[in-house]
Backbone as ProteinMPNN parsed JSONL, in Angstrom:
{"seq_chain_A": "MTQKEYLNQYRAIDKEIDALLDEQKRLRSIAEKSGASSIIDGTAKSPKNDNSAPFERIVDKIIEIENEINQKIDLKLNLQKEINASIERVDDDTLRTLLRYRYLCGMTFEQVAVRMNYSYMHTCRLHGRALAKIEGARND", "coords_chain_A": {"N_chain_A": [[9.827, -17.706, 0.714], [6.912, -17.712, -1.17], [6.085, -17.128, -4.665], [3.637, -15.851, -4.922], [3.313, -14.736, -2.352], [5.475, -13.0, -2.355], [4.715, -11.218, -4.434], [2.29, -10.288, -3.411], [3.045, -8.657, -1.341], [3.134, -5.988, -2.084], [0.451, -5.108, -2.296], [-0.263, -5.574, 0.341], [1.258, -3.702, 1.757], [0.077, -1.424, 0.766], [-2.468, -1.641, 1.93], [-1.743, -1.388, 4.6], [-0.854, 1.263, 4.611], [-3.256, 2.561, 4.006], [-4.696, 1.934, 6.363], [-3.163, 3.304, 8.257], [-3.549, 5.915, 7.355], [-6.276, 6.162, 7.857], [-6.232, 6.017, 10.665], [-4.755, 8.307, 11.21], [-6.519, 10.259, 10.257], [-8.628, 9.87, 12.069], [-7.405, 10.636, 14.477], [-6.851, 13.31, 13.897], [-9.436, 14.263, 13.764], [-10.245, 13.951, 16.418], [-8.471, 15.753, 17.547], [-9.376, 18.156, 16.428], [-11.904, 18.343, 17.569], [-11.197, 18.644, 20.203], [-9.942, 21.012, 20.261], [-7.308, 21.164, 19.515], [-6.54, 21.492, 16.928], [-5.347, 23.799, 15.861], [-2.847, 23.562, 16.848], [-1.851, 21.379, 15.498], [-1.793, 22.21, 12.787], [0.073, 24.159, 12.997], [-0.489, 26.831, 13.597], [-0.772, 27.768, 16.123], [0.471, 27.686, 19.465], [0.77, 24.989, 21.833], [-1.385, 24.872, 24.681], [-0.152, 26.229, 27.73], [-0.572, 24.794, 30.224], [-1.794, 22.564, 32.769], [-3.464, 20.936, 31.335], [-2.35, 20.529, 28.875], [-0.999, 18.205, 28.202], [-2.648, 16.074, 27.01], [-3.126, 17.262, 24.496], [-0.553, 17.452, 23.463], [0.136, 14.757, 23.341], [-1.646, 13.842, 21.382], [-0.787, 15.323, 19.152], [1.874, 14.406, 18.979], [1.397, 11.7, 18.397], [0.117, 11.898, 15.917], [2.196, 12.947, 14.365], [4.017, 10.85, 14.578], [2.588, 8.841, 13.223], [2.457, 10.004, 10.671], [5.175, 9.918, 9.968], [5.544, 7.159, 9.89], [3.795, 6.521, 7.796], [5.13, 7.778, 5.67], [7.489, 6.229, 5.613], [6.402, 3.741, 4.914], [5.391, 4.359, 2.388], [7.767, 4.865, 0.983], [8.877, 2.284, 1.119], [6.92, 0.911, -0.325], [7.187, 2.08, -2.892], [9.797, 1.293, -3.551], [9.459, -1.491, -3.555], [7.597, -1.687, -5.602], [9.155, -0.985, -7.846], [10.941, -3.14, -7.805], [9.205, -5.348, -8.159], [8.086, -4.674, -10.627], [10.403, -4.882, -12.207], [10.838, -7.649, -12.01], [8.511, -8.581, -13.247], [8.884, -7.534, -15.806], [10.863, -9.201, -16.777], [9.527, -11.466, -17.504], [8.706, -13.283, -20.341], [6.383, -13.044, -21.878], [3.849, -11.096, -23.182], [1.096, -11.129, -22.497], [1.053, -12.5, -20.048], [2.619, -10.782, -18.519], [0.959, -8.528, -18.48], [-1.267, -9.551, -17.106], [-0.08, -10.097, -14.605], [0.603, -7.508, -13.8], [-1.959, -6.269, -13.623], [-3.114, -7.867, -11.628], [-1.328, -7.804, -9.372], [-0.12, -5.257, -9.095], [-2.082, -3.398, -9.717], [-4.05, -4.375, -8.152], [-6.317, -5.824, -8.842], [-9.08, -8.141, -8.813], [-9.317, -11.651, -9.748], [-11.581, -11.92, -11.282], [-11.997, -9.298, -12.214], [-9.656, -8.964, -13.694], [-10.066, -10.911, -15.647], [-12.307, -9.87, -17.018], [-11.228, -7.417, -17.927], [-9.19, -8.359, -19.602], [-10.614, -9.805, -21.347], [-11.055, -12.579, -21.081], [-12.096, -15.85, -19.942], [-12.934, -16.575, -16.524], [-11.762, -18.975, -15.588], [-9.766, -19.415, -17.531], [-8.186, -17.217, -17.034], [-7.275, -17.841, -14.477], [-5.734, -20.111, -15.091], [-3.795, -18.931, -16.739], [-2.651, -17.3, -14.842], [-1.369, -19.143, -13.178], [0.622, -20.032, -14.952], [1.931, -17.61, -15.274], [2.943, -17.142, -12.71], [4.786, -19.233, -12.547], [6.548, -18.445, -14.541], [7.448, -15.997, -13.545], [8.767, -16.864, -11.306], [10.884, -18.224, -12.462], [12.061, -16.026, -13.705], [12.811, -14.491, -11.511], [14.701, -16.103, -10.338], [16.772, -16.085, -12.081]], "CA_chain_A": [[8.635, -16.951, 0.361], [6.384, -18.105, -2.474], [5.946, -16.029, -5.627], [2.413, -15.125, -4.568], [3.605, -13.936, -1.161], [6.362, -11.931, -2.809], [3.938, -10.246, -5.204], [1.225, -9.73, -2.568], [3.605, -7.677, -0.406], [2.814, -4.645, -2.563], [-0.918, -4.795, -1.861], [-0.294, -5.569, 1.807], [1.777, -2.398, 2.184], [-0.969, -0.466, 0.416], [-3.503, -1.749, 2.966], [-1.183, -0.812, 5.825], [-0.87, 2.723, 4.432], [-4.66, 2.976, 4.155], [-5.053, 1.846, 7.78], [-2.491, 4.412, 8.937], [-4.243, 7.151, 6.97], [-7.533, 6.181, 8.619], [-5.896, 6.351, 12.056], [-4.368, 9.718, 11.21], [-7.759, 11.026, 10.103], [-9.347, 9.756, 13.333], [-6.711, 11.473, 15.463], [-7.065, 14.72, 13.533], [-10.805, 14.574, 14.152], [-10.225, 14.122, 17.869], [-7.753, 17.0, 17.815], [-10.255, 19.271, 16.077], [-12.973, 18.415, 18.569], [-10.66, 19.055, 21.499], [-9.329, 22.331, 20.135], [-5.876, 21.067, 19.242], [-6.28, 21.573, 15.491], [-4.414, 24.884, 15.57], [-1.518, 23.066, 17.199], [-1.446, 20.46, 14.451], [-1.452, 22.917, 11.549], [1.177, 25.062, 13.268], [-0.91, 28.225, 13.75], [-0.782, 28.172, 17.533], [1.249, 26.862, 20.385], [-0.083, 24.246, 22.758], [-1.623, 25.593, 25.926], [0.882, 26.012, 28.749], [-1.197, 24.497, 31.507], [-1.804, 21.144, 33.098], [-4.273, 20.199, 30.366], [-1.671, 20.482, 27.585], [-0.48, 16.865, 27.931], [-3.423, 15.353, 25.995], [-2.89, 17.883, 23.193], [0.79, 17.069, 23.022], [0.109, 13.332, 22.985], [-2.331, 13.717, 20.094], [0.113, 15.847, 18.123], [2.997, 13.466, 18.865], [0.918, 10.485, 17.728], [-0.121, 12.239, 14.506], [3.516, 13.06, 13.733], [4.54, 9.486, 14.514], [1.878, 8.148, 12.145], [2.909, 10.588, 9.401], [6.504, 9.363, 9.685], [5.356, 5.759, 9.508], [3.203, 6.536, 6.452], [6.206, 8.101, 4.729], [8.356, 5.051, 5.506], [5.684, 2.709, 4.159], [5.326, 4.796, 0.989], [9.09, 4.596, 0.424], [8.966, 0.836, 0.959], [6.012, 0.533, -1.415], [7.779, 2.499, -4.162], [10.936, 0.404, -3.823], [8.925, -2.807, -3.892], [6.984, -1.569, -6.919], [10.254, -1.064, -8.825], [11.457, -4.504, -7.787], [8.197, -6.228, -8.764], [8.048, -4.322, -12.049], [11.586, -5.472, -12.844], [10.576, -9.088, -12.114], [7.468, -8.773, -14.269], [9.481, -7.222, -17.109], [11.677, -10.33, -17.225], [8.632, -12.493, -18.053], [8.82, -13.12, -21.788], [5.075, -13.109, -22.527], [3.095, -9.853, -22.947], [-0.176, -11.42, -21.823], [1.328, -12.84, -18.658], [3.064, -9.548, -17.856], [-0.233, -7.704, -18.259], [-2.036, -10.192, -16.044], [0.624, -9.881, -13.338], [0.467, -6.095, -13.418], [-3.337, -6.041, -13.188], [-3.396, -8.59, -10.383], [-0.504, -7.494, -8.209], [0.182, -3.836, -8.951], [-3.351, -2.652, -9.731], [-4.893, -4.93, -7.096], [-7.578, -6.344, -9.377], [-9.443, -9.534, -8.548], [-9.242, -12.454, -10.968], [-12.761, -11.598, -12.085], [-11.735, -8.017, -12.884], [-8.613, -9.206, -14.703], [-10.703, -11.659, -16.736], [-13.122, -8.93, -17.799], [-10.333, -6.456, -18.579], [-8.417, -9.015, -20.651], [-11.568, -10.501, -22.207], [-10.876, -14.021, -20.922], [-12.954, -16.441, -18.915], [-12.315, -16.635, -15.191], [-10.915, -20.171, -15.524], [-8.574, -19.199, -18.364], [-7.371, -16.245, -16.302], [-6.61, -18.589, -13.402], [-4.689, -20.94, -15.712], [-2.723, -18.023, -17.138], [-2.003, -16.846, -13.619], [-0.441, -20.215, -12.79], [1.767, -19.938, -15.867], [2.637, -16.359, -14.99], [3.722, -17.332, -11.476], [5.93, -20.087, -12.88], [7.493, -17.624, -15.325], [8.068, -14.982, -12.692], [9.706, -17.575, -10.444], [12.069, -18.413, -13.292], [12.682, -14.721, -13.924], [13.429, -14.036, -10.244], [15.846, -16.962, -10.021], [17.861, -15.875, -13.061]], "C_chain_A": [[8.19, -17.384, -1.039], [6.281, -16.882, -3.389], [4.716, -15.183, -5.31], [2.655, -14.212, -3.371], [4.49, -12.737, -1.518], [5.568, -10.825, -3.504], [2.861, -9.568, -4.356], [1.734, -8.719, -1.545], [3.204, -6.256, -0.784], [1.422, -4.231, -2.097], [-1.029, -4.741, -0.351], [0.206, -4.229, 2.345], [0.74, -1.318, 1.903], [-2.077, -0.468, 1.47], [-3.014, -1.161, 4.29], [-1.199, 0.713, 5.761], [-2.293, 3.244, 4.61], [-5.092, 2.965, 5.619], [-4.41, 2.989, 8.568], [-3.151, 5.747, 8.606], [-5.575, 7.284, 7.696], [-7.283, 6.578, 10.073], [-5.508, 7.821, 12.171], [-5.601, 10.62, 11.123], [-8.56, 11.024, 11.408], [-8.72, 10.652, 14.401], [-6.888, 12.957, 15.163], [-8.473, 15.164, 13.919], [-10.909, 14.805, 15.658], [-9.564, 15.449, 18.225], [-8.631, 18.209, 17.525], [-11.356, 19.444, 17.121], [-12.464, 18.924, 19.908], [-9.941, 20.4, 21.439], [-7.847, 22.298, 19.841], [-5.547, 21.23, 17.763], [-5.307, 22.686, 15.144], [-2.986, 24.492, 15.927], [-0.984, 22.216, 16.056], [-1.024, 21.2, 13.19], [-0.403, 24.005, 11.757], [0.797, 26.515, 13.463], [-0.931, 28.693, 15.185], [0.104, 27.242, 18.33], [0.28, 26.115, 21.296], [-0.257, 25.039, 24.038], [-0.564, 25.244, 26.961], [0.234, 25.814, 30.108], [-1.209, 22.995, 31.722], [-2.58, 20.3, 32.094], [-3.577, 20.042, 29.022], [-1.183, 19.081, 27.23], [-1.324, 16.088, 26.919], [-3.225, 15.932, 24.594], [-1.552, 17.426, 22.623], [0.837, 15.605, 22.606], [-0.562, 13.119, 21.635], [-1.408, 14.168, 18.965], [1.286, 14.901, 17.906], [2.583, 12.208, 18.108], [0.671, 10.746, 16.243], [1.209, 12.33, 13.759], [4.147, 11.681, 13.573], [3.898, 8.711, 13.357], [2.303, 8.693, 10.786], [4.277, 10.055, 9.01], [6.407, 7.911, 9.229], [4.751, 5.648, 8.114], [4.287, 6.802, 5.414], [7.164, 6.93, 4.536], [7.692, 3.957, 4.671], [5.58, 3.076, 2.675], [6.67, 4.549, 0.311], [9.275, 3.107, 0.155], [8.121, 0.367, -0.223], [6.612, 0.897, -2.772], [8.973, 1.631, -4.537], [10.473, -0.982, -4.244], [8.273, -2.787, -5.275], [8.04, -1.665, -8.016], [10.768, -2.487, -8.945], [10.487, -5.465, -8.474], [8.081, -5.939, -10.259], [9.222, -4.93, -12.803], [11.406, -6.978, -13.011], [9.556, -9.378, -13.201], [8.042, -8.534, -15.664], [10.316, -8.376, -17.652], [10.837, -11.501, -17.735], [8.517, -12.244, -19.548], [7.496, -13.161, -22.561], [4.264, -11.862, -22.158], [1.816, -10.078, -22.152], [0.041, -11.705, -20.343], [1.822, -11.622, -17.877], [1.869, -8.657, -17.525], [-1.062, -8.254, -17.108], [-1.382, -9.928, -14.686], [0.506, -8.433, -12.869], [-0.944, -5.81, -12.902], [-3.576, -6.641, -11.799], [-2.627, -8.02, -9.193], [-0.169, -6.014, -8.043], [-1.088, -2.991, -8.94], [-4.33, -3.189, -8.691], [-6.225, -5.471, -7.571], [-7.812, -7.78, -8.92], [-9.285, -10.312, -9.849], [-10.432, -12.165, -11.881], [-12.548, -10.304, -12.872], [-10.682, -8.172, -13.979], [-9.225, -9.914, -15.906], [-11.522, -10.734, -17.626], [-12.226, -7.987, -18.588], [-9.591, -7.082, -19.762], [-9.297, -9.802, -21.616], [-11.315, -12.013, -22.252], [-11.909, -14.533, -19.934], [-12.19, -16.441, -17.594], [-11.337, -17.805, -15.123], [-9.639, -19.994, -16.349], [-7.628, -18.218, -17.673], [-6.615, -16.942, -15.176], [-5.495, -19.478, -13.953], [-3.498, -20.074, -16.128], [-1.943, -17.529, -15.92], [-0.992, -17.886, -13.129], [0.807, -20.201, -13.654], [2.617, -18.71, -15.559], [3.491, -16.498, -13.732], [4.951, -18.203, -11.733], [6.995, -19.283, -13.636], [8.184, -16.598, -14.436], [9.055, -15.636, -11.72], [11.008, -17.819, -11.206], [12.822, -17.107, -13.515], [13.386, -14.225, -12.665], [14.671, -14.842, -9.911], [17.009, -16.793, -10.984], [18.896, -14.905, -12.553]], "O_chain_A": [[8.992, -17.419, -1.972], [6.38, -15.743, -2.932], [4.748, -13.957, -5.415], [2.248, -13.05, -3.378], [4.277, -11.62, -1.046], [5.731, -9.644, -3.197], [2.558, -8.394, -4.567], [0.938, -7.997, -0.944], [2.963, -5.42, 0.086], [1.237, -3.136, -1.566], [-1.804, -3.95, 0.187], [-0.368, -3.686, 3.29], [0.55, -0.407, 2.708], [-2.567, 0.593, 1.857], [-3.776, -0.516, 5.011], [-1.522, 1.376, 6.747], [-2.51, 4.25, 5.285], [-5.777, 3.883, 6.07], [-5.045, 3.573, 9.446], [-3.295, 6.607, 9.475], [-5.961, 8.379, 8.102], [-8.027, 7.375, 10.644], [-5.892, 8.497, 13.125], [-5.703, 11.619, 11.835], [-9.105, 12.053, 11.806], [-9.426, 11.342, 15.137], [-7.055, 13.765, 16.077], [-8.678, 16.299, 14.349], [-11.575, 15.735, 16.112], [-10.039, 16.177, 19.097], [-8.632, 19.177, 18.286], [-11.69, 20.565, 17.503], [-13.203, 19.559, 20.661], [-9.399, 20.869, 22.44], [-7.19, 23.336, 19.915], [-4.383, 21.116, 17.381], [-4.512, 22.534, 14.217], [-2.03, 25.032, 15.371], [0.187, 22.317, 15.689], [-0.008, 20.858, 12.585], [-0.029, 24.697, 10.81], [1.681, 27.37, 13.493], [-1.091, 29.885, 15.448], [0.432, 26.139, 17.891], [-0.858, 26.533, 21.505], [0.632, 25.794, 24.432], [-0.132, 24.095, 27.054], [0.471, 26.589, 31.035], [-0.67, 22.247, 30.906], [-2.379, 19.088, 32.009], [-4.163, 19.471, 28.102], [-0.972, 18.797, 26.051], [-0.745, 15.477, 26.021], [-3.163, 15.186, 23.616], [-1.447, 17.062, 21.451], [1.502, 15.253, 21.632], [-0.102, 12.307, 20.833], [-1.266, 13.482, 17.952], [1.652, 14.624, 16.764], [3.336, 11.707, 17.273], [0.985, 9.9, 15.405], [1.324, 11.838, 12.637], [4.746, 11.386, 12.539], [4.584, 8.014, 12.609], [2.49, 7.922, 9.844], [4.514, 9.769, 7.837], [7.1, 7.49, 8.302], [5.144, 4.782, 7.333], [4.349, 6.121, 4.391], [7.602, 6.666, 3.417], [8.334, 3.326, 3.831], [5.671, 2.205, 1.81], [6.708, 4.07, -0.822], [9.767, 2.714, -0.903], [8.553, -0.468, -1.017], [6.548, 0.098, -3.706], [9.144, 1.274, -5.702], [11.022, -1.576, -5.172], [8.382, -3.753, -6.03], [7.833, -2.357, -9.013], [11.003, -2.983, -10.047], [10.902, -6.299, -9.279], [7.989, -6.865, -11.065], [9.055, -5.437, -13.912], [11.782, -7.531, -14.044], [9.72, -10.314, -13.983], [7.713, -9.261, -16.601], [10.46, -8.512, -18.867], [11.377, -12.431, -18.334], [8.26, -11.118, -19.974], [7.505, -13.3, -23.785], [4.018, -11.599, -20.981], [1.495, -9.311, -21.244], [-0.698, -11.211, -19.491], [1.481, -11.452, -16.707], [1.778, -8.103, -16.429], [-1.505, -7.504, -16.239], [-2.066, -9.575, -13.725], [0.329, -8.172, -11.679], [-1.105, -5.177, -11.858], [-4.159, -6.006, -10.921], [-3.204, -7.781, -8.133], [0.047, -5.57, -6.915], [-1.161, -1.984, -8.236], [-5.326, -2.536, -8.38], [-7.169, -5.568, -6.787], [-6.869, -8.531, -8.675], [-9.137, -9.723, -10.92], [-10.299, -12.165, -13.105], [-12.881, -10.228, -14.055], [-10.801, -7.586, -15.055], [-8.939, -9.561, -17.051], [-11.437, -10.81, -18.852], [-12.438, -7.779, -19.782], [-9.384, -6.435, -20.789], [-8.806, -10.392, -22.579], [-11.356, -12.636, -23.313], [-12.518, -13.764, -19.19], [-10.966, -16.321, -17.563], [-10.211, -17.646, -14.653], [-8.556, -20.381, -15.911], [-6.409, -18.381, -17.728], [-5.438, -16.659, -14.95], [-4.43, -19.585, -13.345], [-2.344, -20.436, -15.899], [-0.724, -17.365, -15.974], [0.113, -17.536, -12.716], [1.921, -20.341, -13.149], [3.847, -18.761, -15.579], [4.628, -16.028, -13.694], [6.028, -17.939, -11.199], [8.192, -19.434, -13.389], [9.385, -16.364, -14.574], [10.062, -15.03, -11.355], [12.098, -17.643, -10.663], [14.053, -17.076, -13.515], [14.446, -13.605, -12.752], [15.593, -14.333, -9.273], [18.105, -17.296, -10.737], [19.87, -14.622, -13.25]]}, "name": "protein", "num_of_chains": 1, "seq": "MTQKEYLNQYRAIDKEIDALLDEQKRLRSIAEKSGASSIIDGTAKSPKNDNSAPFERIVDKIIEIENEINQKIDLKLNLQKEINASIERVDDDTLRTLLRYRYLCGMTFEQVAVRMNYSYMHTCRLHGRALAKIEGARND"}
C-alpha cells in the first residue's frame, strides 16, 4: 500500500459512513411513511398481522446499518490515531500541518494552499516531500 493509499483510508471511511447515514435516513423516511416510525423509536410494537413482515424488515435493516455505522466509526477513530502518530513522527511542522489538512481534514490541495498561504504548485511540492517523510516515519 502506498503512503497516499494509507492516508486516504481515513477519508474513504468517512465517505462510507456518510453513505450509510444517507441510507439510514432513507429507510427511516420509508418507515415514517409506512407507519413504522413508532416501531423504530420504541414507542410501539410491530403489528401482529400478516403485514408486519415489511415493518420488521425495515427495522432490522435500520438496526443493521446502525451497527455498521458504529463499526466504521470505531475503525475511523483507530485509523485517525494511527495516522496522527505517523504524522507526528514527521520532523517538519509545515509538512505535518499540510498532511493534517490534506488527509485528516479532507482539504483539497487548493484549500491547503490558501490556508497555508502557499501557491498550489509549492503545496504540491511540499506534499511530495511530506509523503517521503511519512514513509520514512512509518518504516522506522
